[in-house]
C-alpha positions in Angstrom: -5.6 24.7 -4.6 -6.1 22.8 -1.4 -9.0 21.6 0.7 -9.3 22.9 4.3 -12.2 20.8 5.4 -12.4 17.0 4.7 -15.2 14.5 4.8 -14.9 12.0 7.6 -17.1 9.6 9.5 -19.9 7.2 8.4 -23.7 6.8 8.7 -26.4 4.6 7.4 -29.7 6.1 6.2 -32.8 4.6 4.7 -33.8 5.4 1.1 -37.5 5.5 0.5 -39.4 4.3 -2.6 -39.1 7.7 -4.3 -35.3 7.8 -3.8 -35.3 10.3 -0.9 -32.5 10.0 1.6 -31.1 12.3 4.2 -27.5 13.3 3.8 -26.0 13.1 7.2 -25.5 16.5 8.9 -21.8 16.0 9.5 -21.3 15.7 5.7 -23.7 18.7 5.0 -21.7 20.8 7.3 -18.5 20.2 5.3 -20.3 20.8 2.0 -21.6 24.2 3.4 -18.1 25.2 4.6 -16.6 24.4 1.2 -19.4 25.9 -1.0 -22.2 28.3 -0.9 -24.6 25.9 -2.6 -26.8 23.6 -0.6 -26.2 20.9 -3.1 -23.9 18.1 -3.9 -22.5 16.5 -6.9 -22.9 12.8 -7.5 -20.8 10.6 -9.8 -20.1 7.0 -10.3 -16.9 6.3 -8.4 -14.0 5.6 -10.8 -12.8 2.5 -9.0 -15.4 1.2 -6.6 -19.0 0.0 -7.1 -20.4 3.1 -5.3 -21.2 6.7 -5.8 -18.7 9.6 -5.2 -20.2 12.7 -3.7 -18.7 16.2 -3.2 -19.4 19.9 -3.2 -19.4 22.1 -6.2 -16.0 23.5 -5.4 -14.3 20.1 -5.6 -14.9 20.0 -9.4 -12.2 22.6 -9.9 -9.7 20.6 -7.8 -10.6 17.4 -9.7 -10.0 19.2 -13.0 -6.6 20.5 -11.8 -5.6 17.0 -10.8 -6.4 15.8 -14.3 -4.5 18.7 -15.8 -1.4 17.7 -13.7 -1.7 14.1 -14.8 -1.8 15.2 -18.4 1.1 17.5 -18.0 3.1 14.8 -16.2 2.5 12.4 -19.1 2.9 15.0 -21.9 6.5 14.2 -22.5 5.7 10.5 -23.0 5.7 9.2 -26.6 2.2 7.7 -26.2 -0.1 9.5 -28.7 -3.1 8.3 -26.7 -2.3 10.7 -23.8 -4.5 13.5 -25.2 -7.3 11.0 -25.9 -7.0 9.6 -22.4 -7.1 13.1 -20.9 -10.3 13.9 -22.8 -11.8 10.6 -21.8 -11.0 11.1 -18.1 -12.5 14.6 -18.2 -15.7 13.3 -19.9 -16.0 10.6 -17.3 -15.3 13.0 -14.4 -17.7 15.8 -15.5 -20.1 14.3 -18.0 -21.5 11.6 -15.8 -22.3 13.7 -12.8 -25.6 14.9 -11.3 -26.1 18.1 -9.4 -28.5 17.3 -6.5 -29.8 20.0 -4.1 -30.8 19.2 -0.6 -33.7 20.6 1.3 -33.7 22.3 4.8 -33.8 18.9 6.5 -30.9 17.6 4.4 -32.9 15.3 2.1 -32.0 14.7 -1.5 -33.8 12.8 -4.2 -31.3 10.2 -5.4 -31.3 10.4 -9.2 -32.4 7.1 -10.7 -29.3 6.8 -12.9 -27.0 7.3 -9.9 -29.0 4.8 -7.8 -28.6 2.3 -10.6 -24.9 3.0 -11.0 -24.2 2.7 -7.3 -26.6 -0.2 -6.8 -28.4 1.9 -4.1 -31.5 0.2 -2.9 -33.3 0.7 0.6 -30.2 1.7 2.5 -27.3 4.1 1.8 -24.0 3.8 3.6 -22.2 7.2 3.7 -18.5 7.0 4.2 -16.1 9.9 4.5 -13.1 9.7 2.2 -11.2 12.9 2.7 -11.8 15.2 -0.4 -15.0 13.3 -1.2 -17.5 10.9 0.5 -18.8 7.7 -0.9 -22.3 6.4 -0.9 -22.6 2.6 -0.9 -25.2 -0.1 -0.9 -24.1 -1.7 2.4 -24.4 -5.2 1.1 -22.0 -4.4 -1.7 -19.7 -2.7 0.8 -19.6 -5.8 3.0 -18.9 -8.1 0.0 -16.2 -6.0 -1.6 -12.7 -7.2 -1.5 -11.5 -3.7 -1.9 -12.9 -2.6 1.5 -10.7 -2.9 4.5 -12.0 -5.3 7.3 -12.0 -2.5 9.9 -14.4 -0.5 7.6 -16.6 -3.6 7.2 -16.8 -3.7 11.0 -18.0 -0.1 11.0 -20.6 -0.9 8.4 -21.9 -3.9 10.4 -22.0 -1.6 13.5 -24.1 0.9 11.6 -26.5 -1.9 10.5 -26.7 -3.2 14.1 -27.6 0.4 15.3 -30.7 0.1 13.2 -31.4 -3.5 14.3 -30.4 -4.8 10.8 -27.9 -7.4 9.5 -26.9 -8.5 6.1 
C-alpha cells in the first residue's frame, strides 16, 4: 500500500473560544484525494508535543506498518514483542478522534486533542508527508526537535498575521 498524494506546506490559523479552526485548503485537497470522507483523524503525535492529522485511509497504512514491525521482531527472543505490538496498536487507534469538517473547511477541535497538543488561540499546520501536524506555534518555536529552518517558517507565518512570540 502506498500513498500517492502527500501533505506539504504550512499555515497558521486562529482557533476561536469554541475550538473552531479552519483546516487549510491545501491540506483538505489532499484529504479529499485520498479519502471520500470530508473528515480527518486526529491523534497525539507519538514523538512530538503536537497533534498528528490524516485521512481515514491512512489508518490502514499505519496498521500495516505496525504489522511489519511486529513481523520483523517476531524472531527476537523478547516475549514483550506481542505486548508492545498491542500497546502500539492501542495508542495508534484508541487515542484518535474522527473530526468532520464543514463546507468552509472548519473543524471543531476536540477538547482532549486541544489539551494533548497544547493548542490554544493559534494552530500551526505543518505538512509531514503521509500526515500533517498541528502545533501550538509557541511550542513549535521552543522545541529542540524542530529544525531551525522550520522555525523560520513558523516565524514568517506569525509575521504574516502581524504576530510574534
